[in-house]
C-alpha positions, 0 to 999 in steps of 0.5 A: 500500500502506498499513500502520500506519506508512507510506504509499507514494504513488509509487515513490521517495517515502515518507511516514512520519507521527508524529501524537503528535509532530505531524510527518511525514517525506517520504523520497525513495528515489532521492536518499536525502534526507528532509525533516521537515514539521509535520502541522498547526499547534499550536492556540492554544486549547490548555489551559495546562500543569498546575502542579507541586505546591509542596514547601512542605508537605513541607519544613514537615513535615520541619522539624517532624519534625526539631524534634520529634526533637531535642526528644525526644532532649534530653529523653531525655538530660536524664532519664538524667543 
């Protein structure tokens, strides 16, 4: 019997495959023991992970906005005194 998640080969053995995790579980129903196995080796030619964006532009924008706010506040205070 084959369904979406399991494959039953002979009675006590069950194989559960998880392709997204690149793993499989081999379960023995008689002894209630299980083992994890790798489905296939990880490719050596895998594309490199994408780098995260730098926060430098955000920090610079925050610094400039703060400086503008302080400058504007000082000019408004100076105008009313």
